[in-house]
Structure formats: C-alpha cells, structure tokens
BAMARKE-466266 format. One record per residue: y, z, x of N, C-alpha, C in turn. Coordinates in Angstrom, 1 decimal. Layout:
N
LOFI     ny     nz     nx    cay    caz    cax     cy     cz     cx
LOFI      Y      Z      X      Y      Z      X      Y      Z      X
...
This chain:
205
LOFI     ny     nz     nx    cay    caz    cax     cy     cz     cx
LOFI   96.0  -60.4   40.9   96.2  -59.0   40.4   94.2  -58.5   40.4
LOFI   93.3  -58.4   41.3   92.5  -56.9   40.7   92.9  -55.4   41.3
LOFI   92.4  -54.7   39.8   92.5  -53.7   40.1   92.0  -52.7   40.5
LOFI   92.0  -51.7   40.8   90.7  -50.8   41.3   89.3  -51.8   42.6
LOFI   90.4  -52.5   43.5   89.6  -53.2   44.6   88.5  -52.2   45.0
LOFI   89.3  -51.0   45.2   87.9  -49.7   46.0   86.9  -49.8   45.5
LOFI   87.0  -49.6   44.1   85.1  -48.9   43.0   84.7  -49.7   42.4
LOFI   85.1  -51.6   42.2   84.6  -52.3   41.9   83.3  -52.5   42.3
LOFI   82.2  -52.7   41.5   81.0  -52.8   41.1   80.5  -54.2   41.5
LOFI   81.2  -54.9   41.1   80.7  -56.5   41.5   81.9  -56.9   41.5
LOFI   81.7  -58.6   41.2   84.1  -59.8   41.9   83.1  -60.6   42.0
LOFI   83.5  -61.7   41.4   83.1  -62.3   40.7   85.1  -64.0   41.8
LOFI   84.0  -64.8   42.2   85.3  -65.6   43.0   84.8  -67.1   43.2
LOFI   86.1  -68.6   42.6   86.0  -69.8   42.8   86.7  -69.6   43.7
LOFI   85.8  -69.9   45.1   86.7  -70.8   46.1   87.1  -72.4   46.3
LOFI   87.4  -72.8   46.2   87.8  -74.1   46.1   88.4  -75.3   47.5
LOFI   88.9  -75.5   48.2   89.0  -76.3   49.1   90.6  -76.7   48.5
LOFI   91.3  -76.6   49.7   92.6  -77.2   48.5   93.1  -78.7   48.6
LOFI   94.0  -79.7   47.8   93.4  -81.3   47.7   94.7  -81.7   49.2
LOFI   93.2  -82.5   49.1   93.5  -83.5   49.9   92.6  -82.9   52.1
LOFI   92.3  -81.5   51.6   91.1  -81.0   53.1   89.5  -81.0   53.3
LOFI   89.5  -82.1   54.6   88.4  -81.8   54.3   87.6  -80.4   54.8
LOFI   86.9  -80.1   54.1   86.4  -78.9   54.2   85.2  -78.4   53.2
LOFI   84.4  -78.7   53.2   82.5  -77.9   52.9   82.0  -77.1   53.2
LOFI   82.7  -75.6   52.1   82.1  -74.5   52.3   81.0  -74.0   52.0
LOFI   80.2  -73.5   52.8   78.7  -73.1   53.5   78.7  -72.2   53.4
LOFI   78.3  -70.9   52.5   78.5  -69.6   52.0   77.1  -69.1   52.7
LOFI   76.9  -67.5   53.0   75.4  -67.3   53.5   75.5  -66.7   51.6
LOFI   74.0  -66.8   51.7   73.3  -65.7   50.6   73.0  -64.0   50.6
LOFI   73.2  -63.7   50.3   72.8  -62.4   50.5   71.9  -61.6   49.3
LOFI   71.3  -60.5   50.1   71.1  -59.5   48.3   72.0  -59.4   48.2
LOFI   73.6  -59.1   48.3   74.5  -58.1   47.5   76.0  -60.3   47.4
LOFI   75.9  -60.8   48.2   76.0  -61.9   48.0   75.5  -63.4   47.3
LOFI   76.0  -64.1   46.1   75.3  -65.1   45.5   76.4  -65.9   46.2
LOFI   75.8  -67.1   46.6   76.1  -68.7   46.8   77.0  -70.2   44.9
LOFI   77.0  -69.8   45.4   76.5  -71.8   43.8   78.1  -72.4   44.0
LOFI   76.8  -73.8   44.6   78.0  -74.9   45.1   78.7  -75.2   43.4
LOFI   79.8  -75.8   43.6   80.2  -76.0   42.0   80.9  -78.1   42.3
LOFI   80.7  -78.0   43.6   81.3  -79.6   43.5   82.5  -79.9   43.9
LOFI   82.8  -78.9   44.0   84.4  -79.1   44.4   84.8  -78.0   45.4
LOFI   83.8  -77.5   44.6   83.8  -75.7   45.7   82.4  -75.0   45.8
LOFI   83.0  -73.7   45.9   82.0  -72.6   45.1   82.5  -71.6   44.8
LOFI   80.9  -70.7   43.8   81.0  -69.7   43.0   80.7  -68.6   43.7
LOFI   81.1  -66.9   43.7   80.4  -66.0   44.5   81.2  -65.2   44.5
LOFI   79.3  -64.7   43.5   79.6  -63.7   43.5   79.0  -61.6   44.9
LOFI   80.1  -61.2   44.5   79.4  -60.6   45.0   79.5  -59.5   44.4
LOFI   78.6  -58.4   44.9   77.9  -57.1   45.0   78.1  -56.1   45.2
LOFI   78.3  -54.9   44.8   78.7  -53.4   45.7   77.1  -53.3   46.1
LOFI   77.0  -52.1   47.7   75.5  -52.0   48.4   75.1  -50.4   48.0
LOFI   74.9  -50.7   47.0   73.6  -49.0   47.2   73.0  -48.6   48.2
LOFI   72.8  -47.8   48.8   71.5  -48.0   50.2   71.4  -46.2   49.2
LOFI   69.8  -46.9   49.7   69.0  -46.2   48.5   68.2  -44.6   49.7
LOFI   68.7  -43.8   50.2   68.4  -42.6   51.2   67.1  -42.5   51.6
LOFI   66.2  -42.6   50.2   64.3  -43.0   50.8   64.1  -43.8   50.8
LOFI   64.9  -44.4   52.1   64.4  -46.0   52.3   65.1  -45.7   53.5
LOFI   65.8  -44.8   53.9   66.4  -44.3   55.5   64.7  -44.5   56.5
LOFI   64.8  -44.7   57.6   64.7  -43.8   59.1   65.2  -43.0   59.8
LOFI   63.7  -42.7   60.6   65.8  -42.0   61.9   65.0  -42.8   63.0
LOFI   66.4  -42.7   63.5   66.6  -43.2   64.5   66.4  -42.4   65.5
LOFI   65.6  -43.8   67.3   66.1  -44.4   67.3   65.1  -45.8   66.0
LOFI   65.8  -46.6   65.9   64.8  -48.0   64.8   63.5  -47.6   66.0
LOFI   62.2  -48.4   65.4   61.6  -48.7   66.1   61.1  -49.9   66.0
LOFI   61.5  -50.8   65.0   60.4  -51.7   64.6   60.6  -53.3   65.5
LOFI   60.4  -54.6   65.3   59.9  -55.2   66.2   61.3  -56.2   65.1
LOFI   61.3  -56.6   64.6   62.3  -57.0   63.7   63.6  -57.3   64.1
LOFI   63.9  -56.4   64.4   65.7  -56.0   64.9   65.7  -55.8   65.8
LOFI   65.1  -55.9   66.4   64.7  -55.0   68.5   66.1  -55.8   69.0
LOFI   66.4  -57.0   69.0   67.5  -57.1   69.7   68.9  -56.7   69.4
LOFI   68.9  -57.0   67.7   70.7  -55.7   67.8   70.3  -54.3   67.6
LOFI   69.6  -53.8   69.0   70.1  -52.6   69.7   70.2  -52.9   71.0
LOFI   70.4  -54.1   71.2   70.8  -54.6   72.7   72.2  -54.7   72.7
LOFI   72.8  -54.5   73.8   73.4  -54.8   74.4   74.1  -55.7   74.6
LOFI   75.3  -56.4   74.9   75.6  -57.5   74.6   77.2  -57.8   75.7
LOFI   76.8  -59.1   75.6   79.1  -59.2   76.7   80.1  -58.1   76.5
LOFI   79.4  -58.3   74.4   80.7  -58.0   73.5   80.3  -56.2   73.2
LOFI   79.1  -56.1   73.7   78.9  -54.6   72.9   78.3  -53.8   73.6
LOFI   78.8  -53.0   74.7   78.2  -52.5   75.5   77.8  -51.1   76.0
LOFI   76.4  -51.4   74.5   76.7  -50.3   74.5   76.6  -49.1   75.7
LOFI   76.3  -49.6   76.4   75.6  -48.3   77.8   76.7  -48.5   78.9
LOFI   78.4  -48.9   78.2   79.4  -48.6   78.7   79.2  -46.2   78.5
LOFI   79.7  -45.4   79.3   80.2  -44.5   79.5   80.2  -43.6   77.9
LOFI   82.1  -44.5   77.3   83.3  -44.0   76.9   82.0  -44.5   75.7
LOFI   81.5  -45.8   75.0   80.7  -45.8   74.2   79.7  -45.3   74.0
LOFI   79.2  -44.5   74.9   78.0  -43.7   74.4   78.2  -41.9   74.2
LOFI   79.5  -42.3   74.5   80.3  -40.8   74.8   80.0  -40.4   73.5
LOFI   81.5  -41.4   72.4   81.4  -42.5   71.0   80.3  -41.4   70.1
LOFI   79.9  -43.0   70.5   78.0  -42.0   70.3   77.8  -40.8   69.5
LOFI   77.3  -40.5   70.4   77.0  -38.5   70.6   77.9  -38.2   70.3
LOFI   79.4  -37.8   70.8   80.0  -37.2   69.4   80.4  -38.4   67.6
LOFI   80.0  -38.6   67.7   79.5  -39.5   66.1   78.9  -39.3   65.9
LOFI   77.6  -39.2   66.1   76.5  -38.8   65.4   75.8  -37.1   65.5
LOFI   76.0  -35.9   66.9   76.0  -35.2   66.8   74.7  -34.3   66.9
LOFI   73.8  -34.5   65.8   72.3  -33.7   65.5   71.8  -34.7   64.6
LOFI   73.3  -36.0   64.0   72.7  -36.8   62.7   71.0  -37.5   63.4
LOFI   69.9  -38.1   62.6   69.5  -38.5   63.0   69.1  -39.1   61.9
LOFI   69.0  -39.0   60.6   69.0  -40.6   59.7   69.4  -40.7   59.6
LOFI   69.2  -42.2   59.1   70.6  -44.0   60.2   71.2  -44.0   59.2
LOFI   70.9  -43.7   57.4   71.9  -44.0   56.2   72.8  -43.1   57.2
LOFI   71.9  -41.7   57.1   73.3  -40.7   57.2   74.2  -41.0   58.1
LOFI   73.5  -41.3   59.3   74.2  -41.5   61.1   75.0  -42.9   61.0
LOFI   75.0  -44.1   60.2   75.9  -44.6   59.5   77.3  -44.4   59.1
LOFI   76.8  -44.0   58.1   79.0  -43.2   58.1   78.9  -42.3   58.8
LOFI   78.8  -41.7   59.8   79.0  -40.8   60.5   80.0  -41.6   61.0
LOFI   79.4  -43.0   61.9   80.1  -43.6   62.9   81.2  -44.1   62.1
LOFI   81.6  -44.7   61.0   82.8  -46.1   60.2   83.1  -44.8   60.9
LOFI   82.9  -43.6   59.7   84.5  -43.1   59.9   85.1  -42.6   61.1
LOFI   83.9  -42.0   61.6   83.9  -41.9   63.4   84.9  -42.5   64.1
LOFI   84.2  -44.4   63.7   85.1  -44.9   64.2   86.7  -45.2   64.2
LOFI   87.0  -44.7   62.5   88.2  -45.0   61.6   89.3  -43.7   62.4
LOFI   88.9  -43.2   62.6   89.6  -41.9   63.6   89.5  -41.7   64.5
LOFI   89.4  -42.7   65.3   89.5  -42.6   66.9   89.9  -43.8   67.7
LOFI   90.2  -45.1   66.8   91.3  -46.3   66.5   93.0  -45.5   66.4
LOFI   93.5  -44.9   66.9   94.5  -44.1   67.3   95.5  -45.4   66.5
LOFI   95.7  -46.4   67.1   96.6  -47.4   67.1   95.3  -48.1   66.3
LOFI   96.6  -48.3   64.8   96.1  -49.6   64.4   97.1  -51.1   63.8
LOFI   97.0  -52.0   64.8   97.8  -53.3   65.4   96.8  -54.3   65.4
LOFI   97.6  -55.5   65.3   97.2  -56.6   65.5   97.1  -57.1   67.4
LOFI   97.9  -56.2   68.1   98.6  -56.5   69.4   97.8  -56.7   70.1
LOFI   96.1  -56.5   69.4   94.8  -56.9   70.1   94.5  -58.8   70.4
LOFI   94.1  -59.0   71.1   93.6  -60.7   70.8   91.6  -60.4   70.6
LOFI   91.2  -59.8   71.0   89.0  -59.6   70.3   88.5  -59.3   72.3
LOFI   89.5  -57.7   71.7   88.5  -57.0   72.5   87.1  -56.3   72.9
LOFI   85.9  -56.1   73.8   85.6  -56.0   73.5   85.1  -54.6   73.0
LOFI   83.9  -54.1   73.5   83.5  -52.5   72.7   84.1  -51.5   73.8
LOFI   83.7  -52.4   74.9   84.3  -51.0   75.7   86.3  -50.4   75.8
LOFI   86.2  -52.0   75.9   88.0  -52.6   76.3   88.5  -51.0   74.9
LOFI   88.4  -51.3   73.5   88.2  -50.8   72.5   88.5  -49.5   72.7
LOFI   87.7  -49.3   73.7   86.7  -47.0   73.3   87.6  -46.6   75.1
LOFI   88.0  -47.8   75.7   89.6  -47.3   76.7   90.8  -47.6   75.7
LOFI   91.6  -47.2   75.4   92.3  -48.3   74.3   92.2  -47.6   72.9
LOFI   92.0  -47.5   72.3   91.5  -46.8   70.9   92.4  -47.6   71.0
LOFI   92.6  -48.6   70.0   93.8  -49.7   69.8   93.0  -50.9   68.7
LOFI   93.4  -51.7   68.1   92.9  -53.1   67.5   93.8  -52.9   66.0
LOFI   92.6  -54.1   66.2   92.9  -54.5   64.5   91.5  -54.7   63.7
LOFI   90.9  -55.2   62.3   89.9  -55.3   62.2   88.7  -55.4   63.0
LOFI   88.9  -56.3   63.9   87.8  -57.2   65.5   87.6  -55.9   65.9
LOFI   88.7  -55.3   66.2   88.0  -53.6   67.3   87.5  -52.4   66.8
LOFI   87.6  -53.3   65.5   86.9  -52.0   64.6   85.7  -51.9   65.0
LOFI   85.2  -52.9   63.9   83.9  -54.2   64.1   83.6  -54.8   65.1
LOFI   84.0  -54.3   66.9   82.7  -54.3   66.9   83.2  -52.8   68.5
LOFI   83.5  -52.1   67.8   83.1  -50.5   68.1   82.3  -50.2   67.5
LOFI   82.5  -50.1   66.1   81.2  -49.8   65.7   79.5  -50.0   65.9
LOFI   79.7  -51.7   65.9   78.3  -52.0   65.9   77.9  -51.5   66.9
LOFI   78.6  -51.5   68.5   78.2  -50.9   70.0   78.3  -49.4   69.1
LOFI   78.8  -48.4   69.0   77.8  -47.3   69.0   76.8  -47.1   67.4
LOFI   77.3  -48.1   66.4   75.7  -48.2   66.1   74.0  -48.5   66.7
LOFI   74.7  -49.6   67.3   73.9  -49.7   68.5   73.5  -48.6   69.8
LOFI   73.9  -48.1   70.0   73.7  -47.2   70.9   72.6  -45.9   70.7
LOFI   73.7  -45.3   69.9   72.1  -44.6   68.0   71.6  -45.1   67.7
LOFI   70.9  -46.0   68.2   69.6  -47.1   67.6   69.5  -47.4   66.5
LOFI   70.3  -48.0   65.9   70.3  -49.0   64.9   71.2  -49.7   65.5
LOFI   70.6  -50.5   64.5   70.4  -52.3   64.9   71.8  -52.8   63.9
LOFI   72.2  -53.2   64.9   74.4  -53.8   64.1   74.1  -55.8   64.0
LOFI   74.7  -55.4   63.9   76.0  -57.3   63.8   77.1  -56.9   63.2
LOFI   78.2  -57.8   64.1   79.4  -58.1   63.6   79.4  -59.8   62.3
LOFI   79.8  -59.2   61.8   80.4  -60.0   60.3   81.9  -60.6   60.6
LOFI   82.3  -61.9   59.5   82.9  -62.1   59.8   83.4  -62.5   58.5
LOFI   84.3  -62.7   57.7   84.8  -63.9   56.8   86.3  -63.5   55.6
LOFI   85.9  -62.8   53.9   87.8  -62.6   54.0   87.6  -61.8   53.1
LOFI   88.4  -60.9   52.5   88.4  -59.9   51.8   90.1  -59.4   51.2
LOFI   89.9  -59.2   49.8   91.1  -59.0   49.1   91.7  -57.7   49.7
LOFI   93.4  -57.9   50.1   93.9  -56.7   50.0   95.4  -57.1   49.6
LOFI   96.2  -56.2   48.6   96.6  -56.0   47.3   98.7  -56.0   47.9
LOFI   98.2  -55.7   49.6   99.6  -55.6   49.7   99.0  -55.9   51.0
LOFI   99.9  -57.7   52.4   99.7  -57.6   53.1  100.8  -58.1   54.4
LOFI  101.9  -57.9   54.9  102.8  -58.1   55.9  103.8  -58.6   54.5
LOFI  103.5  -58.3   53.3  104.8  -58.7   52.0  104.0  -59.9   51.2
LOFI  103.4  -59.7   51.6  102.4  -60.3   50.8  101.8  -59.9   49.5
LOFI  101.6  -60.0   48.6  100.9  -59.4   46.9   99.7  -60.1   46.7
LOFI   98.3  -59.3   46.8   96.6  -59.6   45.9   96.8  -61.2   46.1
LOFI   96.4  -61.2   48.1   95.6  -61.6   48.7   93.9  -61.7   49.3
LOFI   93.5  -62.9   49.9   92.7  -61.8   50.5   92.8  -63.3   51.9
LOFI   92.5  -62.3   53.4   92.8  -62.3   54.2   91.7  -62.6   55.2
LOFI   91.7  -63.4   56.5   90.8  -62.7   57.3   90.0  -61.8   58.0
LOFI   88.8  -61.2   58.0   88.1  -60.3   58.3   87.4  -60.6   59.0
LOFI   86.7  -58.7   59.4   85.6  -58.1   60.3   85.4  -57.8   60.2
LOFI   83.8  -56.9   59.6   83.2  -55.8   59.9   81.9  -55.9   60.2
LOFI   81.0  -55.1   59.4   79.8  -55.2   60.4   78.8  -54.7   59.7
LOFI   77.6  -55.3   59.7   75.6  -54.4   59.3   75.6  -54.0   59.5
LOFI   74.9  -53.0   59.3   73.5  -52.1   60.0   72.4  -52.3   59.3
LOFI   71.1  -52.3   59.6   69.6  -52.6   59.4   69.9  -51.1   59.0
LOFI   70.1  -50.4   57.8   69.7  -48.8   57.5   68.5  -47.8   56.4
LOFI   68.4  -49.3   55.7   67.2  -48.9   54.8   66.6  -49.7   53.4
LOFI   66.1  -50.5   55.0   65.6  -51.8   55.3   66.4  -53.4   54.2
LOFI   67.8  -53.2   54.4   68.5  -54.1   54.4   69.6  -53.9   54.7
LOFI   70.1  -55.2   54.6   71.8  -55.0   55.7   72.1  -54.3   54.7
LOFI   73.0  -53.4   55.4   74.0  -53.0   54.3   75.6  -53.2   55.5
LOFI   76.7  -53.2   54.5   78.6  -53.5   55.2   78.8  -52.5   55.6
LOFI   79.6  -51.6   56.8   80.4  -51.0   57.1   82.0  -51.8   58.2
LOFI   82.3  -50.6   57.2   84.1  -51.6   57.7   85.0  -50.2   57.6
LOFI   85.0  -49.5   58.8   85.9  -48.9   59.7   87.7  -49.1   59.5
LOFI   87.8  -49.9   59.8   89.4  -50.5   58.4   89.6  -49.6   57.0
LOFI   88.5  -49.6   56.3   89.2  -48.9   55.2   87.8  -48.0   55.4
LOFI   87.4  -46.9   56.1   86.6  -45.6   55.7   87.3  -44.9   54.8
LOFI   86.3  -43.4   54.2   84.7  -43.7   54.1   84.8  -44.7   52.7
LOFI   83.3  -45.9   53.2   83.2  -46.9   52.2   83.7  -47.0   51.8
LOFI   84.2  -48.1   53.3   84.9  -49.7   53.1   84.3  -50.8   53.0
LOFI   83.2  -50.6   52.4   83.3  -52.3   52.5   82.0  -52.4   50.7
LOFI   83.6  -53.8   49.9   83.0  -53.8   48.7   82.7  -54.9   48.8
LOFI   83.0  -55.0   47.3   82.7  -56.8   46.5   83.9  -57.5   47.3
LOFI   84.2  -57.0   47.0   85.8  -57.1   47.5   85.8  -58.1   49.0
LOFI   84.8  -58.2   49.7   84.4  -58.8   50.9   83.3  -59.4   50.8
LOFI   83.6  -60.5   51.8   82.7  -61.8   51.0   82.3  -63.0   52.2
LOFI   81.4  -62.8   52.8   81.3  -63.1   54.0   81.5  -64.3   53.9
LOFI   81.4  -64.5   55.0   81.8  -66.6   55.7   81.3  -66.7   56.8
C-alpha cells in the first residue's frame, strides 16, 4: 500500500518482468521521471511537477518547437464544432497558459458525465458528443481542447497507482493522460483525477 498517493512529492518503484517473460523494459526519462536499469528491470523515480507561473505565456502558443502539437489530428479534432465550443466554455476569458490548462483539466472532469469502460478508443469529437468514457476518452478530449486553446498537448500512456480497482487493492493499472507544454516544460494533466490529478503515482511507459 502507498499512503496518501494523491499528495506524494516523490515515489520510487522497481519494475521487473515476471519470471520467464521476454520483456525489455524501456521507459522514457523526463524532468519528472528518472529511469535506471537494474539488469533484471528498472528503477523508476518519479517526482511531482511543480508549475512555475512566472514561466507561463499568453495563449495561443507562438513558438516553433511544438507548433505541430497545437494542430488537429484524426484523433484530436480541434476544429470539430463541439470541441471548439468546449474549448471556449472551459477557458472563458482566461489567456494564461498555466491557469488555462488547469481549467481545461477540471472542465473535462466535469463534462464527461458517464465515466465507464464501455468505449473502445473514441476520438475527441466522439467524446464531445457522447460525454462518456474512461481514461483514454478523458485524455483525448483534454488534449484536443488544449490544442484548440493554443496550448501544445499530447496524449501519453503508462500505469497509475490505484488503491482500489474492481475489487483489487493497491495495484498499478494501465492509464492514459495528457502532457501540456505550459511553463517551459511538459506538465501532466489527468482529468480522471482532477483537480491536480497528475502526480508521482503516474509512471510514463
């Protein structure tokens, strides 16, 4: 058991393949996730990302480095009328990237009314219409609304610590969330656990 997983500042986890499994664990490192090979697996040290409001910017993002991550894709239809309307509703008159990202995270948490595992892998436009889904639907809608608002965003996947899931206690389960470029770094947003849902219990795969 991991006590107070939502308020942890850091977490160290050792991941090893099951005996006999042919699995080469190659996890990414980032400012928030440090990965060391241990021979039989990896040691992952994850720390909470603290946002620096002084390094924020006025949206829309005008840099060149992550310009592609503000554009629509077949999964993130930023120009869909419903997605565009949701972006306006989520933001109101907010133009600061840090505060806008947090508003979007909370908005998606509230607008997806039916939180279940019934959807396979819906696009952002489908989620906007159906207002239902699990972590993948929360993630694609969050990323699409961020992009529509002019915040570079991408969907990432990994595992997250869950104290109780379908009768199983203290497990890591497959999960999806969003990274938004909002203060000179990529910051995790998790609308399934808003507000401030991203933390050291998330391990990016």
